N, C-alpha and C positions, 0 to 999 in steps of 0.2 A: 488489438488489446490495449486499451488505454490505461497507462500509468500501472502496469501489471508489477507486482511484486513490492517495489522498491519506493517508500513513502518519504522522498526528499523534500519536505516542505521545511523551507528555513525563515528566519528572520532576517529582517533587511536592517537591524539596528546594531549588529554586532561590528566590534571593530577590528579590523586586519591589522595584526602585529606586522611589524616592518620585517622581522625575520622570516615570516610565512612567505615572502616574496619568492624565495628560491625553490621553496617546495611546491609552492603552488604553480610556478612555472613549469616544473616538471611533469606537472599533470597534464598541461595543455595538449590536446589532441584527442584521438580517438581510443578506446579501450573496450576490450571484448573479453569475455567470461573464459578462463581456464578451467573447464569442468572437471579434468581429471586431478589438477592441484587441488581444486577446491575438495573435492571428495577425499583426498589424503589428508588434507587439514582437517577436516571433520571427522576422519577414522582416528587421527592422532588425537583428537580433543575427546574422543568416544562419544560423538555426538552423530544424531542421524540427520539427514538432509533428504529434502524432498525432491526425488529423481525427476518428477514432471516440471517443476519450478526450474530446475537445473538445466533440463533439455530445452525448455523455452527460453531461457537466458542465454544460453550459449548461442543457439541457431537464430533468434529473432531480435536480439537487443544488443545494441552498441552504445556504450557512454560517449559523450563528448564533452570534455572539459574546456571551456574559453575563460576569458580573462574574470569576468564576474559572473558567468553562468555555467550551469550543467544541463545538458540535453540529453534526455533518454530517448534514443532513436528505436523506434520499435516497427518491424516489418509485418504491418498489419494494415488493414483498411482505415483504422482511425489515426488521426494526427496527434501527436503528444506534443504539447506545448514545453519550451524550455522553462527550467526552475533555476532562478538564482539561488546562489548559495553564498555564504559569508564564513570565515576562519574565525572560530571563537579564541583558539589556542594552538600554539604550534610548540613541537619538542623536537629540537635538532638533533638530540643524542638518538632517539628511537626515529627519526625521520617521519614522524606522524603529524597530521593536522586533525584538529577536533573541530567539527561542524555543528553549529547550533541550528537543532531541527525545530524552530519555532517555540523552545521551551518546554517540548513533550520529551523529547530523548536527544543524546548527542550521539553522532555517529563519528567513527575516526577512519582517517583515510591514512594507510601507510604505505611507503615505498621501501622496495628492498629489492635489490640486485635488478633493477629494471622492470619489476613487476609492480602492480598496484593492489593492495589489498584492501577491501572496505568491510567494516563490522556490520552486516545486516541485522536490523533487530530481532527478525525470527529465526536466521539460519546460522548467524555468527559469522565468522571472518570467510570471505570469499576472494578467490584470486583472479586478477585480469592483466592480461597481455596486451602491450600497444599494439596499435592496429594503424596501417599506414593509410595515407588518403586514397591510393591507389584501390587498397583492399574495401576501403569504406564505399568507395565509388561502385565496385563490383556488387557490394552489400544492397546498396542503394538500387542498382539496376535491377538486380534479382528480386527485390521487393517489388519493383513497378511491373516486372514481367509477371508476376504473381497476381497483379492487380491490388497491389500494396501500395503503402506510402511512407515515406520516413520525412521527419522534420529536418528541414535543412538550415533555417535559422531561427534565431531567438524571436519569441513574439512580445518582447517587451516585459517579461516578468512573468510571475506566476498567475494562472488564469484556472477559474474554475471548470469542470469540464462541462457544465451543463447551463442551459441558458434560460430555462423557464423561471417562473415566480412561485414562492413557497407558499403554500396554503396555511392560513391560521390552524394553529392545534385546536381541536375541538375543545369546548368547554365543559362537555359532559363527561362522565366517567367513561373509561375504557371498556368497551363491551365485553361481557363475559361470554366469549365465542373465541374458537381456535383463530390464531393469528392469520390474517390473509391481506391480500391487497393485489399490487401489481408490480412487475419489475419490466422497465422499458414497454409498457402497454401491455404485456401480456399477463393473464391472471396468475396469480401467486398463492400457494398455501403452504404455511410451515408446517411440513410433515414431521421435521426434525429440529430439535434444538439441543445445542451444546455450550456448555461454558469450559474454558480451559485456560491453560497457560501458553503464553505466546511471546516466548524470550522474557523481555522486561514487561510486558503487558499481561492484561487479562483479556479473554476473547469471548464474546458471544456470536453464536452462528446460529441463524434460522435459515433452513434450507429445505427445497422442493426438489424430489428426486430420490432414486433408492440406488442408484450406481455409486461406483468409487468417487466421481466428481457430481455434484449436484447440478441438476438442470438449471437452478434459479437459486440464489442465495444473498443474504443480507449479512454483512459482518461488522461488528461493533467493537472496537477497540477501547480499552480502559487503561488508565494509569496504574501502576502497582496497587492492588489492594490486598494486603496480606491478611485482613481480617475475613476476606471473601466477600460475597455478594448478599449474603442474606440481610432482609431487612432495608437493602439499599435503595435509594430513591434517586432519580436523575431527571432533571429538566434542562432542555438545551435550546434556546432560541436563535434565530439567524445572526445576530448580531453580538452573541456571546462569543467571549473567547473559548473555542471549544476545547474541552477536557477528553474527548473522544474524537476517533475518527472513523468515517463510515465508508464501506466498501460495498458496491453492488453489483453482482456479476450474473452472467446467463450464458448458456452454450449455446451457439447458434447452430451447430450441428451434431448430431450423433457422433460420438467418439472423439470430437474436437476439444481444444482446451477451452476454458472459460474466458469471458471477454467481459469487461466493465470499467467502472470509475469508482475514484475516491473522492469523497465530498468533505470540504471543510465548513461549508454553512449548510445547514439542516434545522429542522425543527423536531423536538424528540421528548416525549415522556416515556419513562421507563421505570416499572418498579419491580424489585425482587421480593418474595415472601421467605418462608422458612425452609431450610433444608431438610430433606428427609429421604433416607435410603439411597442415598448417591444421586438426587435429583433436587433440583429447586424451581418452584414456580415463579412465572413473571406474568407482567403485562406490559404491553408496548405499543405507543403510537409513534410512529416514524415518518415523515414526510420530507421528500428530498426535491430540491430544484432541477432536475433533468427536464426535458420539454415535454416528457410524457406524464411529469408529476407522480412519479412512482412513490408507493407508499406501502405499509404494512401497519395493521391495526389489530388488536385482541389480545388473547392470552396465549401462553406456551409453558410446557414443562421441560424444563432443560436437564439432559445428563451432564453429571460433574466428572470431568476427565482429569 
């Protein structure tokens, strides 16, 4: 699963304050999710948490902090490249760092009694325990035994997960037919559409499949829109500073967890109509730069949650 859950895309222009050195040094090494403590924190905050996400992160993900890099090690057949992070601010009193996430959102990392906590944009505070090199080696070996891979070294900074070229957006009007396209080369039909709150973001999901976890799905995150989606129009070109991030996922086997990619460069036209009876119509043309040139185009009617 590539880059599952945690969107740590960060700006390379932030200045690291001198006081941050000690706190950043304490982060060096491996960290693994403490699911039990994370659940307790969520319950104390009267907040629900995604159990499937928690299970995957606990069993399949390890964070590694290096000097100027953070690597998300994922025990899956997909290789996740290193993601550079920079410190925007430091608070010695609360022993916390603020990371600049590319101008979209700030994320805090906090150290307390030997544990690390980070504020996930969707789930809130999540708690991590330090992991020894020996235990990480066991994690990597187990992943390889399951025919998976983990990233062992940084790959020189942030990289897009896809290699294809973007197709031009059509100059024609978006066709007045149900949204459909392809996901990693497989035919896709938007059988369900939802707009909802996702932490500090708004979220549009177009999905295929009737189960609890969709078979295939496109997700589009938006910056906070207090006034809602009604009448909004978006046009994103590959070289624009994206105000949304895109995630595309699919299940490789029945009963399995979804796997996918997040994209920072893409082409998209998106239009919303007028809300009525808890729903809002929309039109979309989205083209992604993966090798299979995945896309979705057409109309949808999204439930408002």
